[in-house]
N, C-alpha and C positions, 0 to 999 in steps of 0.2 A: 089821716095816714093813707099814704099813697096803696093803688091796688095792683095786689102780687103779678110779677112779672118771668113770666114762665120763658125760659131760654131756648133757643133754636139749639136743633143738631148741632155740635162741631164739629171741625175735623180735626183731628188727632195728630197728634205731632208724627211729622214724616220719619220712615226708616228707611236709611239706606245702606246697601249690603256694601262691604269692601271689595275691591275692584278684581281681588285675585279668589275671591268665594263663590258663590253661588247662592243665593237668599233661600232659606228655610223658615219654615215655621217654627215658634219658640218651642221643644219640646225638656231639655232638661238645662235651664241658665247654671250659667256658671255665672260669679260675679267679681272684680276686681277694684280694686284701692290704692292707688297712690298716692304714698304720704313723704313729705319734706316739711322742714321746717319754716314757718309755722306751721301746725296742725290744722289743718282743714280739710273735712274729709271728701273726699271728688271720689262717689260712688260709680261703679259700671259691675255690668255683667261680666264676669271671668276676670276681670283683672281690674286693681282699681289703683287713686292715688290722693295722698293729701294736698291740696292745695287751693286756692278761692275760684272756683270753675266749678261749669256744670257737668254733672258725674255722663258717664257714658255705659249702654249695656253691651254687653258682646256675649250673648248666650252661647251653644249648646259646643262644647271641647269635644264630645261622644263624637261628633261628626264632623266631616269635613267641609261645614257651613258657618256663617256665622250673618249676624243681623247686628250692628250698630247702632242703636236708637238713644234719640237725646233723652232724660231724664232729668229727675232731682229729686237729693237725699236732704237739700236743704230749704230753708223758707227764705225767701226774700219780704219782707213786711218794713214799714216804714212806724207802723205799730204794732204795739203786744194789747193793746187792752180790749181783752177780746171777753167772751164767757163762751165757751163749748157745753155740748151736753148729744151725749147719745142714749138714742133711745132703741127698740128692737126692729124697726123696719128704718129708719135712717137717722141724720144726723143734722144739728143745726146749730151753727156757728153765728156769732150775736159779736159785730164789731160797732165796736162805740168812734164816730165819728168826731160829732161836735162839733161842726163846724157851720158856721154862716152862712158859708159860700156856697152850699150843697142845699138847695132849695127843693128840686125834685128828683124822680130814676132818671130826666138825663142829664144830671152829676156824676152820673155814677155808672162805672162801667161793670159788670159781671161775667165772666166765661168760665163757663167749666166745660172740660173732657176728660175722658178715661184716662190722663196722664195730672193735669195740671187743675188748678182754680186760681185764677186772676183776677184781684178785686181792684179797679180803679178807681180813684175820685179828683174831678175836677176842680182844679183850684190854680187863680188868677187864669184863667181862659183856656187852659193846658188839663190835660189827662197824666194823674201819675199812679206809678203805683203803691195802693198801700198794702197788699199783700198778696203773693204766690208759692201757692204749695203742691208739693206732689202730693198726687193723689194715687199713684199705684195702682189703677184700674179697680179702684175700690168702688167707685159710683157710678148710677145709670145717670151720661152726662142731661140724656132727655130730657128725665124727670123731675133738674133742679127748680128751685123755684127762690125770687128772690123778693124784698119788698123792704122799702124806710117806714123805720117806724121812729118818728121825732126823731133823737142824736145815733136811732143804731142801724146799722145794714144786719138783716137778717137772713140768712142764705141758709133755705133748707136741702139739704142734699140728701138720694135717698140711696139707699144704699146694694151692694151686689150679691152683699153674704149675710143678712140677718145674724147670724153666728158669731160671726168676726166682731168682737168690741173695741171700741178708738178710746182712751184715755185720755187721750190729745191732739186736737189734728195738727199741731207744731210736731215736728220728729224731737222730739226729748228724749236725752239718757232716759227720764223717768218711763216716758210715754215707750219707747221701742224696749226696755224690758218688761215691761206687763206685756204689750201685744206682742212681741214674739216669742217669751215662753207660753201666750196661750197658741199661738200658732206650732209650736214646735211640736206641742202632745206630749211630752216626755224626750222625747228623740236628745240624745246625746249630744254634744259636740264637740270634735276634734278640730286643736289647732298643729298642725304642721309650717315646715320650714328651715331657713338656715341656723337658726339660731334658737338654743333649748332656752333663753333665756328669757326673750323675746316669747319665745311660747308660752311659759310659766309667767310672767310677766301678765300679759292681755287674758290669759286662761284666768287668773283670779279675777281680774276684774268683771270678768264675763258670771263666772260663778255666781260674785256675790248679787248683778244685779236680774238673772236671772233666777238666786231661790235656788242655784244648782251643784251638785257635789264638786270640788276640785279635785283631782288630779292629778297627777305629773309620774308618766314612764319613768324618766330618768332616776325617781327619788326610789320608786318601785322598782327598777332595774337596780339599783345600787345596794338597797337593802338587801334581795334575796341575794346578790352573787357579793355582798359585802367587798366589792370593787367599784371604784371609781370607774367611770364610763372610761377614761385616759386609761386606767391602768390595763381593765378589758383587754381596751382596743390591742396594747402593748406586747398581752399574754398572749390572748387567741385568736387577732387581726378583728377588722371590723366584722367579720361576718357574726359574729360570736354576738354582740350589740344589736347586729340585728335579727338576728334569729331568736336571741335572749325578749327584746323588745316585740316580735311578731306573737309569742305567747304570752307574753302580759296581754296585749291589746286583743289576742284572742279568748282572754279572764275576763277581759271588759267591755266585750261585745253584745253581752246579754246585759248590762248596766242601762239604767234612764235614769235623767235626767242629771246626770254629769258634764264636764268640761274637762276633756283630756287634752293635757300637753303632753307634746311628743318629743323623743329627741331628735334635736337638730344638727343639721346636716349630712354628708355624704354617711354617716356612718348606722344613721336611725333607720327604722322600717318602712317609715313613710317616704327617704327616698329612692325606693325599688317598688319598679311599678308592680314585679310578682309578689309584694309583699300589702297591698290591699286588699285580700278576702275579706278582713276584720276589720276596718276602719269604715267601710263603706255602710258598715249597719249605724252612722253617725251622719252630720252633718258637716264636714269639712272644710275648715278653713285654714289657707294657705299664707303665710304673714312672710310676705318676699321681698327679700330686699334689693333695691334698685337706683339706676342709676337717672329713672327718668325726673325730669323737673316740670314738666307742662302736662295738660291731656294731654297732645297730640302724642310726645313722646311713648306715655302711659299706655296711648291706646295703640300702638306699633308693636311697643312690647309685648303687651298681651297679643295680640295677634301673633307674634311671633312664638310663644309663649304656647300657643290652642296649635299654634301649625307645627311645631317639632314634636311636642310630648315627650321631648328627650330623656323627663325623671318623673319616678312617681308621684311628686306635689302637683303634676299637671292634672291628675286627676283629680283633684280639689273640686271644691261643690263653689267656695269664695274665694276669691285671691287678693290679697289685700297688699300693696308694693310700698314700701316703705324706703323712702330716700332722705341719703343728709346719716347724719350721725343718730344711732340711737341713745333718747332719750328716757331713764323710765316714768318719766312725767304724763309721755307719751300716751300709756297703757291704755287711760280711759277713754282716750282719743278715737284709738286703731281698735281697741274693744265697740265704741257706738260706728261705727263706721262697719265692722264688719255685721254687726246689728241688721245698720239699714238693708246688707247686702241679703242677710237670710230672710230680711221680710220679703223682698222683691222678690226674689228665689219662690218662696212658699206659697205665695198671694200668686205669681205666676203657675202655680199646679198645687193646689189644696191638697190635692191626695199624696206628696212626696214623703212626707209623715208617715200616713201609714202606711206606704211602703215599702219604708224603712222597718216597720215594723213586721210586716210579713217575714220582710228579708232578713231578719233575725229568727224567726218563727221557724223558716226552714234551714238554721241551720249556718248562713254567711257561707253560701258554698262559693261565692266567688263569681252567681249570676249575675251582679248589679250591671246595668241597669233594666235587663234583661229577665228577670224573674220566672228562672223556669219551674214545670208543674211537681206538685211533693213528690219523692222518689226518683228524681233528675238525681244521674251521678256525676260528681266531680272529675270523677279521673275523664269522663267523657273529652275534657279538653274543651269543649263546645262552652265558649264567655266565658270559663274560667280564670281565676287571677290566684 
């Protein structure tokens, strides 16, 4: 058996600031994903797209500052023959190599930093990537140890947070639903955007995966008013729809473990910035239809969304941009991408679910994210929405 090899402290992937904005530290990141056929998730903080591409991170829209950081929600691997286990303080990856050309530790390259784990093995004189996985700042890279044991490469990774369990090192639907459900700590998820149908379809997938209760404000509104949304708009105007949905959202704001599909388009409450007081009680995902067809276009569109802030949807925690014609078969892929974004968001600030809970307990007064002390009067207008 080869002796254990301790990795040197690596350099983290570089972050670049957008040319028109001043860099700032992460506060309340947003996430983005752009989706076009065929569906392959591209994750970004604050905006996203589905393409065969590396995700982007575009943190806070609550300020005029933006960071764009390279990260990945996908796995690049030439083999899936591995075992993974999660202990209390560390995780262990056993990758089965089974290649006679690998004779010693010199034939293996392992690099870990706060963002990625990269494993390369030597074949015919050159190194080829066996596995590359996004780690989302979950490990202590300087304490990573690896060794060769016959036909296995064993990598031991020290966890940043022992309380966060890893169902798998690969980011699959199963591992995401288990992991994100744990991170959410019961906080509800709201889906907003231009299409009630898309909100509904994706919400059902998320609810099943997370083990949450699925709710639909369109269905609740039509049951309560005994009218369709269209007939209510015709009879009383779009304000009636927004006001009724706002009352429904108020009643749902104290619920936990729910995935709520909201009314899409300009008639819904979520399209109006002054109607978000109760939406802030949960994590919001904007399913945004888009013309973006690649990473660069998604990045620029996300940047423009952040800068304009022209509609209520821009208040969302996570943005998933949908390119091309919608197909209901995309629902699970979109839901998985949203979970990836929520995972990064919460891991960047694990106090967020608790802060959402405090916001609910104080009455959803509209002071998110700068929660005021008990007794604060929302009518003062300071920070209220």
